[in-house]
C-alpha positions in Angstrom: 0.0 0.0 0.0 3.0 2.3 0.7 4.2 1.7 -2.9 0.8 2.6 -4.3 0.7 5.8 -2.3 3.8 7.0 -4.1 2.9 5.8 -7.6 2.4 9.4 -8.6 6.2 10.0 -8.0 7.0 9.0 -11.6 10.6 8.3 -12.6 10.7 9.2 -16.2 13.2 7.5 -18.6 14.8 10.9 -19.3 15.4 12.0 -15.7 16.7 8.6 -14.6 19.2 8.6 -17.4 20.4 12.1 -16.2 21.3 10.6 -12.8 23.2 7.7 -14.4 25.2 9.6 -17.1 25.9 13.2 -15.8 28.8 12.1 -13.6 30.3 10.0 -16.5 29.7 12.9 -19.0 31.4 15.3 -16.7 34.4 13.1 -16.4 34.7 12.5 -20.1 34.8 16.3 -20.6 37.1 17.1 -17.6 39.7 14.4 -17.8 41.1 15.0 -21.3 41.6 18.7 -20.5 42.8 18.4 -17.0 46.5 18.5 -17.7 48.1 21.9 -18.3 45.0 24.0 -17.7 44.6 27.1 -15.6 43.2 25.1 -12.7 41.7 21.8 -11.7 39.7 21.9 -8.4 38.5 19.0 -6.2 36.6 19.7 -3.0 33.9 19.0 -0.5 31.1 21.3 0.5 29.0 21.9 3.6 25.8 23.9 3.8 22.0 23.9 3.6 19.1 24.3 1.2 15.7 25.6 2.0 12.2 25.0 0.7 8.9 25.6 2.5 6.7 22.7 3.5 4.0 21.2 1.2 0.6 21.8 2.8 -0.4 18.1 2.6 0.1 15.3 5.0 0.5 11.5 5.3 -1.3 9.2 7.7 1.0 7.1 9.8 1.1 3.3 10.0 -1.4 3.2 12.9 -4.3 4.4 10.7 -6.8 1.6 10.4 -8.2 2.8 7.1 -5.5 4.8 5.3 -1.9 3.9 6.5 0.7 6.0 4.7 -2.0 7.5 2.5 -2.5 11.2 1.7 -4.4 13.3 4.3 -5.2 16.9 5.2 -3.6 18.2 8.4 -6.1 19.8 10.8 -9.1 17.9 9.3 -9.7 15.9 12.4 -7.7 12.9 11.3 -5.7 12.0 14.4 -3.2 9.9 12.4 -2.4 12.6 9.9 1.2 14.0 10.1 2.2 17.2 8.4 5.0 17.3 5.8 8.3 19.1 6.7 10.2 22.0 5.2 13.5 21.3 3.5 16.2 22.9 5.7 18.7 20.4 7.0 22.4 19.9 6.6 23.8 19.0 3.2 27.2 17.5 2.3 28.7 17.9 -1.2 31.5 16.8 -3.4 32.6 17.9 -6.8 35.3 19.1 -9.1 36.0 21.4 -12.0 38.5 22.3 -14.7 39.2 25.9 -15.9 40.1 25.5 -19.6 41.2 29.1 -19.7 41.6 31.6 -16.9 37.9 32.7 -17.1 36.0 29.6 -18.5 35.6 26.1 -17.3 33.2 23.2 -16.5 32.4 21.3 -13.3 30.3 18.6 -11.7 28.9 18.6 -8.1 26.5 16.7 -6.0 25.0 17.6 -2.6 22.9 15.3 -0.4 21.6 14.9 3.2 23.9 12.5 5.1 21.1 11.7 7.5 17.4 10.8 6.7 15.1 13.5 8.2 11.4 12.7 8.9 8.9 13.2 6.1 5.7 12.8 8.1 5.7 9.1 9.2 8.5 8.4 6.6 12.1 9.2 6.3 13.7 10.8 3.2 16.9 11.9 1.7 17.3 14.8 -0.9 20.1 14.8 -3.5 20.9 17.5 -6.0 23.5 16.9 -8.8 24.5 18.9 -11.9 27.0 19.7 -14.6 27.8 23.4 -14.8 29.6 25.9 -17.0 31.8 28.2 -15.0 32.7 31.8 -15.7 35.2 33.8 -13.7 34.7 37.5 -14.3 37.3 38.5 -11.8 40.6 36.5 -11.2 43.4 37.5 -8.9 46.3 35.6 -7.4 44.5 34.9 -4.1 40.8 35.0 -5.1 38.4 34.6 -8.0 34.7 35.4 -8.4 32.9 32.4 -9.9 29.5 32.2 -11.7 28.0 28.7 -12.3 25.1 27.7 -14.5 24.0 24.2 -15.6 21.5 21.4 -15.5 21.1 18.2 -13.5 18.6 16.4 -11.4 17.0 16.3 -8.0 16.2 13.0 -6.3 14.0 12.5 -3.2 14.3 8.9 -1.8 11.7 7.7 0.7 12.0 5.0 3.3 10.0 3.5 6.2 11.8 2.7 9.5 11.1 -0.8 10.5 12.1 -2.5 13.8 11.8 -5.9 15.2 13.2 -8.2 17.9 14.1 -11.8 18.3 13.0 -12.5 21.8 14.3 -9.9 24.1 18.0 -10.3 23.2 18.4 -9.0 19.7 16.5 -6.0 18.3 17.1 -4.3 14.9 16.0 -1.1 13.3 16.4 -0.3 9.6 15.1 2.0 6.8 13.2 0.1 4.1 13.2 1.9 0.8 9.8 2.4 -0.7 10.3 4.7 -3.7 12.0 7.7 -5.3 10.9 11.0 -6.9 13.2 12.3 -9.6 13.1 15.7 -11.3 15.0 17.6 -13.9 16.6 20.8 -12.4 18.5 23.9 -13.4 21.3 25.2 -11.2 22.8 28.6 -10.7 25.5 29.6 -8.2 27.8 32.5 -7.4 30.8 32.3 -5.1 34.2 33.7 -4.2 37.1 31.3 -4.3 39.7 32.4 -1.7 43.2 30.7 -1.6 44.5 30.3 1.9 47.7 28.7 0.6 49.1 28.2 -2.9 46.7 25.3 -3.6 44.1 25.1 -0.8 41.0 27.2 -1.1 37.7 28.1 0.5 34.7 29.1 -1.6 31.6 30.5 0.1 28.8 30.1 -2.5 25.1 31.0 -2.9 23.1 28.4 -4.8 19.7 28.4 -6.5 18.0 25.2 -7.9 14.9 25.5 -10.0 13.2 22.1 -10.0 9.9 21.7 -12.0 7.5 19.5 -10.2 9.2 19.8 -6.8 5.9 21.0 -5.3 4.9 17.3 -5.3 7.3 17.0 -2.3 7.7 20.5 -0.9 6.1 23.9 -1.2 8.0 25.5 -4.1 10.0 24.7 -7.2 12.6 27.3 -6.3 15.2 26.0 -3.8 17.8 28.5 -2.5 20.8 27.5 -0.5 24.3 28.4 0.8 27.4 26.2 0.9 31.0 26.5 1.8 33.5 24.5 -0.3 36.9 23.5 0.8 39.3 22.1 -1.8 42.6 21.6 -3.5 43.6 23.2 -6.7 46.0 21.2 -8.9 47.2 24.1 -11.1 46.9 27.4 -9.3 49.5 29.5 -11.1 48.0 33.0 -11.4 
């Protein structure tokens, strides 16, 4: 019944293939040009993204007539749980190559390391994209970067299940029940600051536009802020 509840979260052929092939495509573009370029960055990011809550709800598993089905919070259904806003911690990884001093291409992915609650369920949000990069300002110790590209957004859902063998052994695990996949457009602006010749910090403002994201949250526009820490393999400005 849980699977039927999420049948509307369609995984189209096109969006699924984006998730499979974007990292490979980015590597095919980046690797042949990596040597001898103005800069090759690899890094990890930390930050958060925000989207307001969807106004709907989901009945928990104790409902005798509609377990894990859609419901309306405040309607008198005591088993109905409201849906959350998106505002938790995200972890990212990525890399880029600057073919020239001002132009480059990169790939990055950000996800929630934990699984926050989504009504009676648990979920994990992931954003991934391939971007073109433009540096309008480049100096020896810093550079202003503008990113723009396409990718996907994946919301994976799970139910926490627990059980015991007698009283000695008890287990609890998340059982996957479905995913919602969407195409997305990504924009970002940041300042890459070199603290040593090769190590940098890049505070960055991000904006994801995800058509259909209102199926899970309250808006298709998802702003965020991240801080990237990384290593540059060719900083020679």
